[in-house]
N, CA and C atoms as a LAMMPS dump frame, in Angstrom:
ITEM: TIMESTEP
0
ITEM: NUMBER OF ATOMS
555
ITEM: BOX BOUNDS ff ff ff
-5.0000000000000000e+02 5.0000000000000000e+02
-5.0000000000000000e+02 5.0000000000000000e+02
-5.0000000000000000e+02 5.0000000000000000e+02
ITEM: ATOMS id mol type element x y z
1 1 1 N -417.815 4.829 -195.149
2 1 2 C -418.343 5.151 -193.838
3 1 3 C -419.268 4.027 -193.395
4 2 1 N -419.096 3.586 -192.15
5 2 2 C -419.912 2.493 -191.638
6 2 3 C -421.149 3.03 -190.951
7 3 1 N -422.272 2.456 -191.285
8 3 2 C -423.511 2.81 -190.625
9 3 3 C -423.975 1.653 -189.782
10 4 1 N -425.054 1.809 -189.015
11 4 2 C -425.549 0.732 -188.161
12 4 3 C -425.896 -0.519 -188.954
13 5 1 N -426.395 -0.365 -190.173
14 5 2 C -426.741 -1.534 -190.984
15 5 3 C -425.52 -2.345 -191.375
16 6 1 N -424.423 -1.667 -191.715
17 6 2 C -423.194 -2.37 -192.083
18 6 3 C -422.621 -3.109 -190.889
19 7 1 N -422.64 -2.491 -189.711
20 7 2 C -422.116 -3.145 -188.506
21 7 3 C -422.945 -4.384 -188.18
22 8 1 N -424.258 -4.279 -188.262
23 8 2 C -425.122 -5.425 -187.988
24 8 3 C -424.842 -6.547 -188.976
25 9 1 N -424.692 -6.214 -190.256
26 9 2 C -424.394 -7.228 -191.263
27 9 3 C -423.065 -7.896 -190.985
28 10 1 N -422.068 -7.134 -190.572
29 10 2 C -420.752 -7.706 -190.277
30 10 3 C -420.824 -8.654 -189.088
31 11 1 N -421.527 -8.255 -188.034
32 11 2 C -421.674 -9.111 -186.86
33 11 3 C -422.41 -10.387 -187.228
34 12 1 N -423.496 -10.286 -187.999
35 12 2 C -424.239 -11.474 -188.41
36 12 3 C -423.385 -12.394 -189.28
37 13 1 N -422.59 -11.829 -190.171
38 13 2 C -421.725 -12.639 -191.025
39 13 3 C -420.706 -13.402 -190.185
40 14 1 N -420.119 -12.744 -189.188
41 14 2 C -419.171 -13.431 -188.312
42 14 3 C -419.856 -14.536 -187.53
43 15 1 N -421.018 -14.255 -186.987
44 15 2 C -421.731 -15.261 -186.196
45 15 3 C -422.125 -16.449 -187.058
46 16 1 N -422.605 -16.192 -188.264
47 16 2 C -423.019 -17.277 -189.156
48 16 3 C -421.828 -18.127 -189.567
49 17 1 N -420.658 -17.517 -189.669
50 17 2 C -419.46 -18.253 -190.057
51 17 3 C -418.829 -18.998 -188.912
52 18 1 N -419.358 -18.869 -187.7
53 18 2 C -418.793 -19.584 -186.568
54 18 3 C -417.525 -18.94 -186.048
55 19 1 N -417.258 -17.698 -186.422
56 19 2 C -416.011 -17.066 -186.029
57 19 3 C -416.225 -15.928 -185.056
58 20 1 N -417.401 -15.781 -184.501
59 20 2 C -417.64 -14.688 -183.569
60 20 3 C -416.86 -14.92 -182.28
61 21 1 N -416.368 -13.832 -181.702
62 21 2 C -415.628 -13.905 -180.455
63 21 3 C -416.43 -13.182 -179.389
64 22 1 N -416.254 -13.585 -178.14
65 22 2 C -416.892 -12.87 -177.049
66 22 3 C -416.233 -11.511 -176.909
67 23 1 N -416.998 -10.547 -176.433
68 23 2 C -416.464 -9.205 -176.244
69 23 3 C -415.259 -9.272 -175.32
70 24 1 N -414.174 -8.596 -175.7
71 24 2 C -412.961 -8.562 -174.891
72 24 3 C -411.982 -9.666 -175.213
73 25 1 N -412.418 -10.705 -175.919
74 25 2 C -411.508 -11.79 -176.289
75 25 3 C -410.64 -11.354 -177.455
76 26 1 N -409.443 -11.882 -177.483
77 26 2 C -408.559 -11.655 -178.621
78 26 3 C -407.814 -12.947 -178.891
79 27 1 N -407.739 -13.379 -180.13
80 27 2 C -406.998 -14.601 -180.411
81 27 3 C -405.521 -14.381 -180.145
82 28 1 N -404.849 -15.439 -179.694
83 28 2 C -403.415 -15.362 -179.448
84 28 3 C -402.671 -15.232 -180.759
85 29 1 N -401.498 -14.647 -180.7
86 29 2 C -400.643 -14.567 -181.881
87 29 3 C -400.323 -15.986 -182.326
88 30 1 N -400.306 -16.253 -183.616
89 30 2 C -400.005 -17.585 -184.124
90 30 3 C -401.18 -18.532 -184.009
91 31 1 N -402.362 -18.018 -183.809
92 31 2 C -403.538 -18.87 -183.649
93 31 3 C -404.661 -18.331 -184.52
94 32 1 N -405.731 -19.085 -184.608
95 32 2 C -406.903 -18.583 -185.311
96 32 3 C -408.149 -18.941 -184.533
97 33 1 N -409.162 -18.125 -184.714
98 33 2 C -410.46 -18.355 -184.087
99 33 3 C -411.281 -19.17 -185.064
100 34 1 N -411.786 -20.311 -184.639
101 34 2 C -412.529 -21.169 -185.549
102 34 3 C -413.64 -21.859 -184.788
103 35 1 N -414.856 -21.592 -185.165
104 35 2 C -416.018 -22.201 -184.529
105 35 3 C -415.956 -22.049 -183.012
106 36 1 N -415.494 -20.876 -182.55
107 36 2 C -415.445 -20.617 -181.123
108 36 3 C -414.239 -21.212 -180.43
109 37 1 N -413.339 -21.869 -181.131
110 37 2 C -412.171 -22.487 -180.521
111 37 3 C -410.912 -21.908 -181.147
112 38 1 N -409.951 -21.557 -180.302
113 38 2 C -408.698 -21.011 -180.773
114 38 3 C -407.709 -22.161 -180.924
115 39 1 N -406.957 -22.157 -182.059
116 39 2 C -406.018 -23.242 -182.3
117 39 3 C -404.809 -22.762 -183.078
118 40 1 N -403.713 -23.473 -182.9
119 40 2 C -402.502 -23.266 -183.684
120 40 3 C -402.098 -24.627 -184.24
121 41 1 N -401.402 -24.628 -185.36
122 41 2 C -400.997 -25.875 -186.006
123 41 3 C -399.502 -25.849 -186.293
124 42 1 N -398.916 -27.036 -186.357
125 42 2 C -397.491 -27.161 -186.662
126 42 3 C -397.275 -28.343 -187.588
127 43 1 N -396.527 -28.132 -188.67
128 43 2 C -396.112 -29.224 -189.555
129 43 3 C -394.791 -29.753 -189.007
130 44 1 N -394.749 -31.033 -188.681
131 44 2 C -393.55 -31.636 -188.094
132 44 3 C -392.64 -32.148 -189.208
133 45 1 N -391.378 -31.725 -189.141
134 45 2 C -390.398 -32.079 -190.17
135 45 3 C -389.12 -32.596 -189.53
136 46 1 N -388.413 -33.428 -190.261
137 46 2 C -387.111 -33.924 -189.814
138 46 3 C -386.054 -32.85 -190.039
139 47 1 N -384.852 -33.102 -189.543
140 47 2 C -383.749 -32.169 -189.748
141 47 3 C -383.408 -31.977 -191.211
142 48 1 N -383.711 -32.978 -192.044
143 48 2 C -383.476 -32.882 -193.484
144 48 3 C -384.656 -32.248 -194.221
145 49 1 N -385.726 -31.909 -193.485
146 49 2 C -386.872 -31.243 -194.09
147 49 3 C -388.014 -32.146 -194.497
148 50 1 N -387.922 -33.451 -194.234
149 50 2 C -388.996 -34.365 -194.594
150 50 3 C -390.211 -34.219 -193.696
151 51 1 N -391.396 -34.258 -194.283
152 51 2 C -392.65 -34.154 -193.542
153 51 3 C -392.93 -35.479 -192.836
154 52 1 N -393.079 -35.431 -191.495
155 52 2 C -393.348 -36.646 -190.733
156 52 3 C -394.577 -36.544 -189.838
157 53 1 N -395.357 -35.474 -189.996
158 53 2 C -396.567 -35.401 -189.201
159 53 3 C -397.036 -33.995 -188.949
160 54 1 N -397.957 -33.888 -187.989
161 54 2 C -398.533 -32.595 -187.651
162 54 3 C -398.93 -32.565 -186.184
163 55 1 N -399.08 -31.349 -185.679
164 55 2 C -399.56 -31.14 -184.316
165 55 3 C -400.597 -30.029 -184.339
166 56 1 N -401.597 -30.162 -183.496
167 56 2 C -402.621 -29.14 -183.314
168 56 3 C -402.658 -28.822 -181.828
169 57 1 N -402.614 -27.535 -181.516
170 57 2 C -402.712 -27.07 -180.131
171 57 3 C -403.974 -26.234 -180.057
172 58 1 N -404.924 -26.689 -179.244
173 58 2 C -406.249 -26.076 -179.236
174 58 3 C -406.692 -25.767 -177.816
175 59 1 N -407.233 -24.563 -177.624
176 59 2 C -407.782 -24.229 -176.319
177 59 3 C -409.039 -25.04 -176.076
178 60 1 N -409.097 -25.66 -174.897
179 60 2 C -410.263 -26.411 -174.442
180 60 3 C -410.538 -25.974 -173.007
181 61 1 N -411.649 -26.385 -172.462
182 61 2 C -411.964 -26.029 -171.083
183 61 3 C -410.842 -26.505 -170.164
184 62 1 N -410.232 -25.589 -169.467
185 62 2 C -409.216 -25.947 -168.483
186 62 3 C -407.797 -26.072 -168.986
187 63 1 N -407.534 -25.858 -170.273
188 63 2 C -406.149 -25.979 -170.727
189 63 3 C -405.992 -25.982 -172.233
190 64 1 N -404.881 -26.548 -172.664
191 64 2 C -404.566 -26.689 -174.089
192 64 3 C -404.504 -28.158 -174.44
193 65 1 N -405.225 -28.546 -175.469
194 65 2 C -405.201 -29.918 -175.973
195 65 3 C -404.156 -29.978 -177.075
196 66 1 N -403.135 -30.814 -176.883
197 66 2 C -402.08 -31.001 -177.87
198 66 3 C -402.288 -32.372 -178.511
199 67 1 N -402.488 -32.386 -179.827
200 67 2 C -402.661 -33.634 -180.582
201 67 3 C -401.531 -33.733 -181.59
202 68 1 N -400.846 -34.869 -181.588
203 68 2 C -399.713 -35.099 -182.485
204 68 3 C -399.996 -36.352 -183.304
205 69 1 N -399.85 -36.247 -184.611
206 69 2 C -400.001 -37.389 -185.52
207 69 3 C -398.722 -37.518 -186.33
208 70 1 N -398.101 -38.697 -186.282
209 70 2 C -396.826 -38.923 -186.956
210 70 3 C -396.972 -39.997 -188.037
211 71 1 N -396.185 -39.849 -189.103
212 71 2 C -396.094 -40.852 -190.167
213 71 3 C -394.634 -40.929 -190.6
214 72 1 N -394.196 -42.091 -190.982
215 72 2 C -392.828 -42.237 -191.477
216 72 3 C -391.759 -42.101 -190.408
217 73 1 N -392.102 -42.369 -189.159
218 73 2 C -391.149 -42.281 -188.048
219 73 3 C -390.588 -43.668 -187.728
220 74 1 N -389.475 -43.685 -187.017
221 74 2 C -388.924 -44.958 -186.563
222 74 3 C -389.818 -45.518 -185.461
223 75 1 N -390.043 -46.83 -185.52
224 75 2 C -390.89 -47.484 -184.53
225 75 3 C -390.259 -47.357 -183.15
226 76 1 N -391.119 -47.283 -182.141
227 76 2 C -390.638 -47.219 -180.771
228 76 3 C -391.295 -46.094 -180
229 77 1 N -390.715 -45.809 -178.847
230 77 2 C -391.249 -44.8 -177.943
231 77 3 C -390.412 -43.537 -178.057
232 78 1 N -391.083 -42.403 -178.23
233 78 2 C -390.414 -41.119 -178.423
234 78 3 C -390.949 -40.086 -177.431
235 79 1 N -390.035 -39.328 -176.833
236 79 2 C -390.435 -38.201 -176.004
237 79 3 C -390.966 -37.094 -176.901
238 80 1 N -391.976 -36.385 -176.434
239 80 2 C -392.552 -35.251 -177.161
240 80 3 C -392.734 -34.124 -176.158
241 81 1 N -392.354 -32.916 -176.569
242 81 2 C -392.477 -31.768 -175.678
243 81 3 C -392.889 -30.531 -176.469
244 82 1 N -393.536 -29.61 -175.77
245 82 2 C -393.783 -28.287 -176.32
246 82 3 C -392.593 -27.433 -175.894
247 83 1 N -391.911 -26.843 -176.876
248 83 2 C -390.724 -26.037 -176.601
249 83 3 C -391.053 -24.554 -176.636
250 84 1 N -390.192 -23.764 -176.002
251 84 2 C -390.471 -22.353 -175.724
252 84 3 C -390.295 -21.404 -176.893
253 85 1 N -389.653 -21.841 -177.986
254 85 2 C -389.384 -20.939 -179.11
255 85 3 C -389.934 -21.549 -180.395
256 86 1 N -390.638 -20.763 -181.168
257 86 2 C -391.247 -21.225 -182.415
258 86 3 C -390.288 -21.159 -183.586
259 87 1 N -389.154 -21.814 -183.452
260 87 2 C -388.152 -21.818 -184.516
261 87 3 C -387.588 -23.232 -184.62
262 88 1 N -387.647 -23.81 -185.814
263 88 2 C -387.212 -25.192 -186.026
264 88 3 C -386.141 -25.261 -187.109
265 89 1 N -384.934 -24.896 -186.766
266 89 2 C -383.82 -24.951 -187.712
267 89 3 C -383.082 -26.268 -187.53
268 90 1 N -383.055 -27.072 -188.616
269 90 2 C -382.37 -28.353 -188.584
270 90 3 C -380.872 -28.167 -188.664
271 91 1 N -380.116 -29.201 -188.449
272 91 2 C -380.634 -30.551 -188.275
273 91 3 C -380.988 -30.921 -186.839
274 92 1 N -380.561 -30.116 -185.841
275 92 2 C -380.755 -30.547 -184.451
276 92 3 C -381.841 -29.792 -183.689
277 93 1 N -382.427 -28.771 -184.279
278 93 2 C -383.555 -28.028 -183.719
279 93 3 C -383.273 -27.379 -182.365
280 94 1 N -382.019 -27.096 -182.062
281 94 2 C -381.721 -26.382 -180.817
282 94 3 C -382.339 -24.985 -180.824
283 95 1 N -382.676 -24.487 -181.997
284 95 2 C -383.314 -23.169 -182.125
285 95 3 C -384.665 -23.114 -181.411
286 96 1 N -385.282 -24.27 -181.125
287 96 2 C -386.57 -24.319 -180.435
288 96 3 C -386.43 -24.064 -178.933
289 97 1 N -385.196 -23.912 -178.455
290 97 2 C -384.977 -23.64 -177.04
291 97 3 C -385.354 -24.818 -176.168
292 98 1 N -385.511 -24.556 -174.882
293 98 2 C -385.891 -25.586 -173.922
294 98 3 C -387.393 -25.804 -173.899
295 99 1 N -387.812 -26.68 -173.015
296 99 2 C -389.241 -26.953 -172.863
297 99 3 C -389.952 -25.707 -172.353
298 100 1 N -391.208 -25.556 -172.765
299 100 2 C -392.03 -24.457 -172.269
300 100 3 C -392.195 -24.657 -170.769
301 101 1 N -391.737 -23.688 -169.979
302 101 2 C -391.648 -23.862 -168.541
303 101 3 C -391.852 -22.529 -167.81
304 102 1 N -393.029 -21.907 -167.963
305 102 2 C -393.235 -20.581 -167.371
306 102 3 C -393.182 -20.559 -165.842
307 103 1 N -393.415 -21.677 -165.17
308 103 2 C -393.402 -21.707 -163.704
309 103 3 C -392.046 -22.125 -163.139
310 104 1 N -391.049 -22.337 -164.004
311 104 2 C -389.682 -22.696 -163.596
312 104 3 C -389.636 -23.981 -162.755
313 105 1 N -390.394 -24.989 -163.171
314 105 2 C -390.352 -26.304 -162.52
315 105 3 C -389.244 -27.139 -163.136
316 106 1 N -388.963 -28.286 -162.525
317 106 2 C -388.048 -29.244 -163.125
318 106 3 C -388.828 -30.114 -164.098
319 107 1 N -388.095 -30.87 -164.92
320 107 2 C -388.725 -31.703 -165.937
321 107 3 C -389.337 -32.965 -165.342
322 108 1 N -390.452 -33.369 -165.908
323 108 2 C -390.987 -34.697 -165.681
324 108 3 C -392.252 -34.78 -164.867
325 109 1 N -393.194 -35.558 -165.397
326 109 2 C -394.472 -35.774 -164.717
327 109 3 C -394.306 -36.588 -163.447
328 110 1 N -393.2 -37.333 -163.325
329 110 2 C -392.932 -38.125 -162.122
330 110 3 C -391.911 -37.448 -161.209
331 111 1 N -391.484 -36.259 -161.554
332 111 2 C -390.528 -35.508 -160.751
333 111 3 C -391.306 -34.697 -159.716
334 112 1 N -391.001 -34.837 -158.409
335 112 2 C -391.736 -34.069 -157.397
336 112 3 C -391.586 -32.558 -157.55
337 113 1 N -390.58 -32.102 -158.292
338 113 2 C -390.369 -30.673 -158.539
339 113 3 C -390.862 -30.27 -159.931
340 114 1 N -391.569 -31.169 -160.587
341 114 2 C -392.025 -30.918 -161.951
342 114 3 C -393.526 -30.882 -162.02
343 115 1 N -394.041 -30.876 -163.207
344 115 2 C -393.388 -30.918 -164.514
345 115 3 C -393.272 -29.528 -165.141
346 116 1 N -392.552 -29.487 -166.273
347 116 2 C -392.604 -28.309 -167.129
348 116 3 C -394.019 -28.233 -167.694
349 117 1 N -394.478 -27.055 -168.031
350 117 2 C -395.797 -26.911 -168.644
351 117 3 C -395.839 -27.648 -169.988
352 118 1 N -394.708 -27.717 -170.695
353 118 2 C -394.662 -28.347 -172.012
354 118 3 C -394.343 -29.831 -172.016
355 119 1 N -394.312 -30.479 -170.853
356 119 2 C -394.056 -31.921 -170.805
357 119 3 C -395.292 -32.687 -171.239
358 120 1 N -395.106 -33.63 -172.151
359 120 2 C -396.183 -34.471 -172.665
360 120 3 C -395.852 -35.931 -172.402
361 121 1 N -396.83 -36.829 -172.458
362 121 2 C -396.537 -38.263 -172.379
363 121 3 C -395.726 -38.706 -173.598
364 122 1 N -395.155 -39.892 -173.51
365 122 2 C -394.421 -40.445 -174.643
366 122 3 C -395.364 -40.803 -175.78
367 123 1 N -394.815 -40.769 -176.986
368 123 2 C -395.529 -41.131 -178.205
369 123 3 C -395.083 -42.528 -178.628
370 124 1 N -396.031 -43.415 -178.83
371 124 2 C -395.734 -44.769 -179.301
372 124 3 C -395.912 -44.801 -180.818
373 125 1 N -394.843 -45.162 -181.515
374 125 2 C -394.895 -45.277 -182.969
375 125 3 C -394.829 -46.76 -183.324
376 126 1 N -395.793 -47.205 -184.1
377 126 2 C -395.884 -48.611 -184.473
378 126 3 C -394.918 -48.989 -185.589
379 127 1 N -394.911 -50.271 -185.911
380 127 2 C -394.042 -50.8 -186.968
381 127 3 C -394.335 -50.153 -188.316
382 128 1 N -395.565 -49.642 -188.484
383 128 2 C -395.929 -48.988 -189.744
384 128 3 C -395.467 -47.527 -189.796
385 129 1 N -394.774 -47.055 -188.741
386 129 2 C -394.245 -45.695 -188.722
387 129 3 C -395.231 -44.628 -188.308
388 130 1 N -396.423 -45.037 -187.83
389 130 2 C -397.427 -44.052 -187.435
390 130 3 C -397.628 -44.059 -185.925
391 131 1 N -398.031 -42.92 -185.415
392 131 2 C -398.331 -42.801 -183.997
393 131 3 C -399.222 -41.603 -183.754
394 132 1 N -399.954 -41.65 -182.66
395 132 2 C -400.859 -40.559 -182.286
396 132 3 C -400.742 -40.33 -180.784
397 133 1 N -400.761 -39.068 -180.41
398 133 2 C -400.727 -38.672 -179.014
399 133 3 C -401.681 -37.499 -178.838
400 134 1 N -402.489 -37.541 -177.794
401 134 2 C -403.358 -36.419 -177.447
402 134 3 C -403.306 -36.249 -175.938
403 135 1 N -403.089 -35.016 -175.499
404 135 2 C -402.926 -34.747 -174.071
405 135 3 C -403.319 -33.308 -173.801
406 136 1 N -403.927 -33.061 -172.641
407 136 2 C -404.294 -31.709 -172.261
408 136 3 C -403.322 -31.168 -171.229
409 137 1 N -402.74 -30.008 -171.532
410 137 2 C -401.864 -29.296 -170.61
411 137 3 C -402.755 -28.443 -169.718
412 138 1 N -403.017 -28.923 -168.501
413 138 2 C -403.943 -28.257 -167.59
414 138 3 C -403.468 -26.858 -167.236
415 139 1 N -404.394 -25.906 -167.296
416 139 2 C -404.119 -24.536 -166.909
417 139 3 C -403.396 -23.7 -167.954
418 140 1 N -403.023 -24.298 -169.077
419 140 2 C -402.293 -23.58 -170.119
420 140 3 C -403.25 -22.828 -171.031
421 141 1 N -402.755 -21.75 -171.633
422 141 2 C -403.522 -20.981 -172.603
423 141 3 C -402.649 -20.685 -173.814
424 142 1 N -403.271 -20.466 -174.95
425 142 2 C -402.509 -20.077 -176.137
426 142 3 C -401.879 -18.707 -175.95
427 143 1 N -402.566 -17.818 -175.246
428 143 2 C -401.99 -16.494 -174.999
429 143 3 C -400.691 -16.624 -174.217
430 144 1 N -400.624 -17.559 -173.275
431 144 2 C -399.396 -17.788 -172.512
432 144 3 C -398.334 -18.497 -173.316
433 145 1 N -398.745 -19.398 -174.19
434 145 2 C -397.794 -20.184 -174.987
435 145 3 C -397.211 -19.388 -176.14
436 146 1 N -398.069 -18.727 -176.892
437 146 2 C -397.619 -18.061 -178.107
438 146 3 C -397.234 -16.616 -177.825
439 147 1 N -396.132 -16.47 -177.101
440 147 2 C -395.613 -15.147 -176.809
441 147 3 C -394.833 -14.616 -178.012
442 148 1 N -394.03 -13.61 -177.824
443 148 2 C -393.344 -12.942 -178.936
444 148 3 C -392.462 -13.88 -179.754
445 149 1 N -391.866 -14.9 -179.121
446 149 2 C -391.005 -15.814 -179.888
447 149 3 C -391.684 -17.135 -180.223
448 150 1 N -392.977 -17.241 -179.987
449 150 2 C -393.739 -18.408 -180.402
450 150 3 C -393.471 -19.654 -179.582
451 151 1 N -393.737 -20.815 -180.183
452 151 2 C -393.567 -22.112 -179.534
453 151 3 C -393.428 -23.181 -180.614
454 152 1 N -392.912 -24.348 -180.227
455 152 2 C -392.743 -25.455 -181.165
456 152 3 C -393.069 -26.774 -180.485
457 153 1 N -393.427 -27.771 -181.288
458 153 2 C -393.594 -29.141 -180.811
459 153 3 C -392.387 -29.917 -181.325
460 154 1 N -391.707 -30.62 -180.408
461 154 2 C -390.489 -31.345 -180.755
462 154 3 C -390.649 -32.817 -180.382
463 155 1 N -390.232 -33.7 -181.302
464 155 2 C -390.215 -35.147 -181.065
465 155 3 C -388.754 -35.557 -180.892
466 156 1 N -388.499 -36.383 -179.888
467 156 2 C -387.139 -36.822 -179.557
468 156 3 C -386.898 -38.266 -179.994
469 157 1 N -385.631 -38.64 -180.077
470 157 2 C -385.224 -39.959 -180.572
471 157 3 C -385.597 -41.098 -179.63
472 158 1 N -385.601 -40.837 -178.326
473 158 2 C -385.831 -41.898 -177.343
474 158 3 C -387.012 -41.547 -176.435
475 159 1 N -387.39 -42.505 -175.619
476 159 2 C -388.462 -42.296 -174.646
477 159 3 C -388.024 -41.307 -173.573
478 160 1 N -388.966 -40.548 -173.068
479 160 2 C -388.761 -39.645 -171.937
480 160 3 C -388.924 -40.479 -170.671
481 161 1 N -387.958 -40.381 -169.732
482 161 2 C -388.07 -41.151 -168.487
483 161 3 C -388.992 -40.482 -167.465
484 162 1 N -389.548 -39.323 -167.805
485 162 2 C -390.543 -38.592 -167.024
486 162 3 C -390.041 -38.045 -165.691
487 163 1 N -388.708 -38.034 -165.473
488 163 2 C -388.229 -37.516 -164.192
489 163 3 C -386.892 -36.793 -164.247
490 164 1 N -386.053 -37.058 -165.222
491 164 2 C -384.718 -36.465 -165.253
492 164 3 C -384.748 -35.078 -165.872
493 165 1 N -384.256 -34.095 -165.122
494 165 2 C -384.19 -32.717 -165.593
495 165 3 C -382.942 -32.55 -166.452
496 166 1 N -382.955 -31.879 -167.598
497 166 2 C -384.024 -31.017 -168.099
498 166 3 C -384.911 -31.645 -169.163
499 167 1 N -384.569 -32.844 -169.717
500 167 2 C -385.37 -33.343 -170.842
501 167 3 C -385.73 -34.82 -170.76
502 168 1 N -385.593 -35.431 -169.606
503 168 2 C -386.016 -36.813 -169.443
504 168 3 C -385.153 -37.831 -170.165
505 169 1 N -383.886 -37.472 -170.455
506 169 2 C -382.982 -38.376 -171.177
507 169 3 C -383.611 -38.89 -172.463
508 170 1 N -384.341 -38.015 -173.154
509 170 2 C -385.081 -38.44 -174.344
510 170 3 C -384.274 -38.352 -175.638
511 171 1 N -383.004 -38.033 -175.544
512 171 2 C -382.143 -38.063 -176.726
513 171 3 C -382.317 -36.866 -177.637
514 172 1 N -381.744 -36.988 -178.826
515 172 2 C -381.746 -35.904 -179.793
516 172 3 C -383.134 -35.539 -180.289
517 173 1 N -383.226 -34.355 -180.838
518 173 2 C -384.467 -33.838 -181.41
519 173 3 C -384.518 -34.282 -182.869
520 174 1 N -385.515 -35.112 -183.206
521 174 2 C -385.56 -35.684 -184.557
522 174 3 C -386.655 -35.114 -185.438
523 175 1 N -387.589 -34.375 -184.857
524 175 2 C -388.642 -33.709 -185.632
525 175 3 C -389.093 -32.479 -184.872
526 176 1 N -389.49 -31.457 -185.627
527 176 2 C -389.888 -30.188 -184.995
528 176 3 C -390.897 -29.482 -185.883
529 177 1 N -391.823 -28.784 -185.246
530 177 2 C -392.786 -27.95 -185.974
531 177 3 C -393.116 -26.716 -185.176
532 178 1 N -392.987 -25.559 -185.775
533 178 2 C -393.318 -24.298 -185.127
534 178 3 C -394.827 -24.061 -185.216
535 179 1 N -395.438 -23.691 -184.098
536 179 2 C -396.866 -23.371 -184.095
537 179 3 C -397.099 -22.129 -184.939
538 180 1 N -398.082 -22.199 -185.833
539 180 2 C -398.313 -21.097 -186.761
540 180 3 C -399.778 -20.98 -187.122
541 181 1 N -400.125 -19.827 -187.686
542 181 2 C -401.479 -19.601 -188.179
543 181 3 C -401.677 -20.466 -189.43
544 182 1 N -402.708 -21.282 -189.477
545 182 2 C -402.964 -22.067 -190.674
546 182 3 C -403.2 -21.163 -191.886
547 183 1 N -402.787 -21.625 -193.04
548 183 2 C -402.89 -20.83 -194.266
549 183 3 C -404.337 -20.674 -194.731
550 184 1 N -405.233 -21.566 -194.346
551 184 2 C -406.609 -21.534 -194.84
552 184 3 C -407.548 -20.849 -193.857
553 185 1 N -407.199 -19.662 -193.436
554 185 2 C -408.031 -18.922 -192.477
555 185 3 C -409.365 -18.586 -193.085
């Protein structure tokens, strides 16, 4: 049976741990509350299952910050998108569905009828096989992204031309990671 002392201790423990939430807030499915910030993570893998990086999707003021770090990738420019389904079945990752597009826009940041909510800038991978991309999806929320079928981050073989619907002529899907609750909650 919980008494007032136990409730106070529980609230203080949550606050001290940096995990307190505002009244009425609820973390999105596939996310965790950490130091007042909600985030989801994805391990990026090739169609053969090789680990090639990670992505973090974190709520920030005004949107979702998507950070992608790649290792062991082919050098060059690669399209990166947030896809509508949190399923990454190789080798071609079609299980991730299309780009996250809740407003039914066309693809591309340079398309007058776009962009999709999940459109990101291109990722530059250096000769050493590493690359980093960070971008904020304005107006997006984890609650909107992580619906019943989740979401995924997908890296494509070629650069996104930022205007051609539906995927910017960015070629095949070469890496994918489903957004998930981190194991170290």
